[in-house]
N, C-alpha and C positions, 0 to 999 in steps of 0.2 A: 297547314303543316306546322308553322311556328307555334300555333296555339297548343298543339299536341306535345311538342317538344317542351314548351314552357310548363305545361301541366305535369309532364313526367318529372322535370327537374324540381318543381315545387313539391310534388308528392314525395320524391326521393329525399329532398332536404328536410321536409317536415318529419320524416321518420328517423332522422339522424339528430345529432346535437345542434344543428343549425336551426334557428327559429325560422319557420316558414309557414305560410297558410295555404295549403293545397285546397282546402274547402272553398275558399273565396275564389280561387282560380277556376275550380270545377264549376261552381255556380255561375260565374261570369261567362264561361264558355257555353254552358247550357243555355243561358239567356240569350247570348249572341246568336245561337242557332246555326253556326257554321259547320258543326260536326255532329254526327249521330251520337245520341246519348250512350249507346252501347260502346262505341269506340272511346268515348271520354271515360267511362267507367273502367274499361280495360286498361287504358293508359295510366289512369290515376292509381289503380290497384297495383299494377306491375311496378310502377315507380315507388310506391309506398312500401311494398313488400321488399323490394330491392334495398331500400334504405334500412329496413329492419334486419335484413340479412347482414348488412355491414355491422349493425349493433351486435347481432348474435356472434359474428366473427370476432369482434372486439372482445366480447365476454369469453369466448371459447379459447382464443389464442393469445390475447393480450392482457389477461387478468392481472399480470404483475404490474401493470401501469395504474391500477386503482389507487395506489398511494401517492402517485405523482400529483403535485399541486395544481397542474393544469388539466387534470382529468376532468371531463365535463360533469360528472355526477359526484356528489358528495358521498363520503363513506356512509352517512346516515341514509341517503337515498338507496344505495346499493343494499345495505343491511335490511331496510324496510322491504325492499323488493324481494330479497332472498327469503325473508320470513314468510311473505305472502306466497312465494313460489313453493316453499316447503309445505305450507298448509294446503295449497290447492293443486300443486303440480302443474302439468301441462295445460290443464283446463284454464288456469289463470291467463294463458296467452289469448283467450277470447277477449281480454281487456286490453290487448295491445293497441287498440285504436284510441283508447282514452287519453286525453291530453294529460301531460305531466307524469303520469305513472306508466304509460305504455312504453315509452322509449327505454327507461331504466329496466323495465320488465323484460324487454327483448335482449338487453345486455346480460341480465341475470340468467335468462334461459341458456345463453352460451356458457356462462360460468358453471351452470348446473349440468352441462353436457347433454342438453336436450337434443335428441336426434334431429338432424336437419330436415328429414322428410316430414316428421310430425310438426316441427316448427313451421315449415312452409305451409302445410295443410291448414293448420289452425289459424295462423296469422293471415293467410290469404282469405279465409272465410270471414274473419273478423273485419279486416280492412275493406273487403269488397262490400260487406254488409253495411258498414258505415257510409260508404260512398253511394250505395244503392238507395238507402233511405234518404240521404241528402238530395240525390237526383230526383227521386220520386216526389219529395216535398216541393222541390223547386219547380218541376214540371206541373205539379198540381196547382201551384200558386200562379202560374202564368196564364 
């Protein structure tokens, strides 16, 4: 039970501004074999998507904080993500799992007023896909 809670928290934090490694936690729990891989994939995905929704909310409702000196993303990161979002639109959210660019991208999706239903759909597919490939590789190596 605590493994699943830890995985959820690691996945949630990894999708926000807090540096965390949900992949290492997922792989460790798969190797430990105490939980079904499907349950681990579900928990990691839900936690990571929930963290992304926090980012979307920040972008959607708290955009005025972008100029605050303690805002976690630099104006350059936000501008770069907005340019990419303008170019690719909601399809760019398939890259929400990519380290470094994924988190700012989910904030930008909020600033661009991406509908939450489409945001959730695409981000869930992307994040589940990343975890599924990682789990498949891990199980294959065991």
